[in-house]
C-alpha positions in Angstrom: -0.5 -120.6 14.3 -0.8 -120.7 10.1 2.5 -122.1 9.5 2.5 -124.8 12.0 -0.7 -126.2 10.0 1.1 -125.6 7.1 3.9 -127.4 8.4 0.9 -130.1 9.7 -0.4 -130.6 5.4 3.2 -130.9 4.3 4.3 -134.0 6.5 5.1 -136.9 5.5 2.9 -138.2 8.4 -0.5 -136.5 6.6 0.4 -137.5 3.3 0.4 -141.0 4.9 -3.1 -140.8 6.7 -4.5 -139.2 3.1 -3.6 -142.1 1.0 -4.1 -144.7 3.4 -7.5 -142.9 4.1 -8.3 -142.5 0.2 -7.0 -146.2 -0.2 -9.7 -147.7 1.8 -12.1 -145.9 0.3 -11.7 -146.9 -3.2 -12.0 -150.6 -1.9 -15.9 -149.3 -1.0 -16.1 -147.8 -3.9 -15.2 -150.8 -7.0 -16.6 -153.3 -4.1 -17.5 -155.1 -7.7 -14.1 -155.6 -8.6 -13.1 -156.5 -4.8 -15.7 -159.4 -4.5 -14.4 -161.1 -7.8 -10.8 -159.9 -7.1 -10.1 -158.2 -10.6 -7.4 -156.3 -11.4 -8.5 -152.8 -13.5 -6.8 -154.3 -16.0 -9.0 -157.1 -16.5 -11.8 -155.3 -16.4 -11.1 -152.7 -18.9 -9.8 -155.4 -21.2 -13.4 -157.4 -21.2 -14.1 -154.4 -23.3 -13.3 -155.0 -27.3 -14.1 -151.2 -27.7 -10.9 -148.8 -27.4 -13.2 -145.8 -26.9 -14.9 -148.2 -24.3 -11.6 -149.3 -22.8 -10.2 -145.4 -22.6 -13.8 -144.8 -21.1 -13.8 -147.2 -18.4 -9.6 -146.5 -17.8 -10.8 -142.8 -17.2 -13.5 -143.2 -14.9 -11.5 -145.2 -12.4 -9.0 -142.4 -12.6 -11.9 -140.1 -11.6 -13.4 -142.0 -9.0 -10.0 -142.3 -7.2 -9.8 -138.3 -7.9 -13.5 -137.8 -6.1 -11.9 -140.0 -3.3 -9.0 -137.8 -2.4 -11.2 -134.9 -2.3 -13.7 -137.0 -0.6 -11.0 -138.0 2.6 -9.4 -134.7 1.9 -11.4 -132.9 5.3 -12.1 -135.9 7.1 -7.2 -136.1 7.2 -7.7 -132.4 7.7 -9.6 -133.0 10.5 -8.3 -135.8 12.3 -5.0 -133.3 12.4 -7.1 -130.7 14.2 -7.2 -128.6 11.5 -10.2 -127.6 10.4 -11.7 -127.5 7.1 -15.2 -127.1 5.1 -15.7 -128.6 2.2 -17.6 -126.1 0.0 -17.0 -127.1 -3.7 -17.4 -123.9 -5.4 -16.0 -121.5 -8.3 -13.6 -120.1 -5.7 -11.8 -123.4 -4.7 -12.4 -126.5 -3.0 -12.0 -126.1 0.5 -12.0 -123.7 3.3 -8.8 -124.5 6.1 -8.7 -122.8 8.5 -10.1 -119.8 7.1 -8.3 -119.5 3.8 -9.1 -121.1 0.6 -8.0 -123.5 -0.8 -7.9 -126.1 -4.4 -7.2 -129.8 -4.5 -5.7 -130.4 -8.1 -5.6 -133.9 -8.8 -4.3 -135.3 -12.2 -3.4 -139.2 -13.1 -0.2 -139.8 -14.7 0.9 -138.7 -17.8 4.0 -138.5 -20.1 4.2 -134.0 -20.3 4.3 -134.5 -16.0 1.3 -131.1 -16.3 -0.8 -130.4 -13.6 -4.5 -129.3 -15.2 -7.9 -127.7 -14.3 -11.6 -127.8 -15.5 -12.3 -124.3 -14.2 -11.4 -120.8 -16.2 -12.4 -118.0 -13.6 -10.6 -114.9 -12.1 -11.9 -115.4 -8.6 -10.0 -118.5 -8.4 -7.7 -119.3 -4.9 -4.0 -119.1 -4.9 -3.6 -121.8 -2.6 -3.2 -124.9 -4.0 -2.9 -128.9 -2.9 -1.6 -130.5 -6.3 -1.4 -134.2 -6.4 -0.8 -136.5 -9.3 -1.2 -140.5 -9.5 -0.4 -143.4 -11.2 -2.7 -146.4 -10.5 -1.8 -150.2 -10.5 -3.9 -151.2 -13.3 -2.6 -154.9 -12.5 -2.9 -155.0 -8.4 -6.0 -157.4 -7.7 -8.0 -155.6 -5.5 -9.4 -157.2 -2.7 -11.7 -156.2 0.6 -9.5 -155.6 3.3 -8.2 -154.0 7.1 -5.9 -152.5 5.0 -4.7 -150.8 1.7 -4.8 -152.6 -2.0 -1.4 -150.4 -2.3 -2.9 -149.7 -5.5 -1.3 -145.9 -6.2 2.2 -147.0 -8.0 3.2 -143.6 -8.3 2.7 -140.2 -6.6 3.5 -136.7 -6.7 2.2 -134.3 -3.6 2.9 -130.8 -3.1 1.3 -128.1 -1.1 1.5 -124.0 -2.3 0.2 -121.3 0.0 -0.3 -118.1 -2.2 1.6 -118.5 -4.8 -0.2 -120.7 -7.7 -1.6 -117.0 -9.6 -4.1 -116.8 -12.0 -2.1 -116.7 -15.0 -0.3 -119.9 -14.6 -3.5 -121.8 -15.6 -3.5 -121.7 -19.5 -6.1 -122.4 -22.0 -9.6 -121.1 -23.5 -12.2 -119.8 -21.5 -15.8 -121.6 -22.1 -18.2 -120.0 -20.4 -17.3 -120.6 -16.8 -15.7 -123.9 -17.6 -12.8 -125.5 -19.6 -9.3 -127.1 -19.7 -6.1 -125.6 -18.2 -2.8 -126.5 -17.7 -0.5 -125.0 -15.0 2.1 -123.8 -16.8 4.8 -122.1 -13.8 7.4 -120.5 -15.3 11.1 -122.3 -14.4 11.7 -119.0 -12.4 9.0 -119.9 -9.2 11.3 -123.0 -9.0 12.6 -122.2 -5.5 9.2 -121.0 -4.5 7.5 -124.1 -5.8 9.7 -126.5 -4.9 9.4 -125.8 -0.6 5.9 -127.4 -0.9 7.2 -130.4 -1.9 6.2 -133.4 -0.3 6.5 -136.5 -2.7 8.1 -137.1 -5.9 9.8 -133.8 -8.0 9.5 -130.6 -9.3 11.8 -129.9 -12.1 12.8 -127.1 -14.1 12.2 -128.0 -18.4 13.1 -125.6 -20.9 10.2 -122.5 -20.0 8.3 -124.3 -17.3 8.3 -126.2 -14.3 7.3 -130.0 -14.5 5.3 -132.0 -11.5 6.8 -135.4 -11.4 5.9 -138.8 -9.9 7.9 -141.2 -7.7 7.7 -144.7 -7.1 5.1 -145.6 -4.7 4.1 -148.0 -2.2 1.7 -147.0 0.9 3.2 -149.6 2.7 6.6 -148.9 2.8 5.7 -145.8 3.0 3.6 -146.2 6.3 6.8 -148.3 7.4 8.5 -145.7 7.0 6.4 -142.8 8.3 6.0 -145.2 11.7 9.5 -144.1 12.8 8.6 -140.7 12.9 6.8 -138.7 15.2 2.8 -139.2 15.7 1.0 -135.8 15.8 -2.3 -136.7 14.5 -4.7 -135.0 17.0 -1.5 -132.5 17.7 
């Protein structure tokens, strides 16, 4: 049963539904931009100060990350997978009785994934999402997604993410940590890849985004069997 559930989470159909629901939720979060039919870039460029621009850009990325987290459980339940949103120091979700952590990271040139909690009690089940936003896409209210995600990495890893892979200085219960997976673990981690790529570098694995278009991806998914609710 657990293998079947894991295969559902790793399926293209699940990824397609999660991205679709997240993008629809983003349209509601950014309703002011949608009403004025702006782009993220035009909103950011209204600030002349560089620090303010960076702050606005980071706020947009954080909002998208929050929508991924909010849409995870509803999407899992559509696929008849039990999910509870717990959001504590151990993890973010209980999925079919196991604790899981969702790590989202915006696109960066270092191909790294970062965390914000440094704790020995963390779970070792992870869903990794790295995304690149299209800052020049005009956002609109409509019955389908805006295709604002133009780059994506999505991978699902059960029981292989060790606490020592998170490198960072502890500061109380929270710190900024970076995932450093040895290249010797390539085969184990590549098994969990759904979209994007995982590449061995000099010492550690790189979790890379690849170009993504939800509209085109959905067309391919429509050719696959429907597994929602099964």
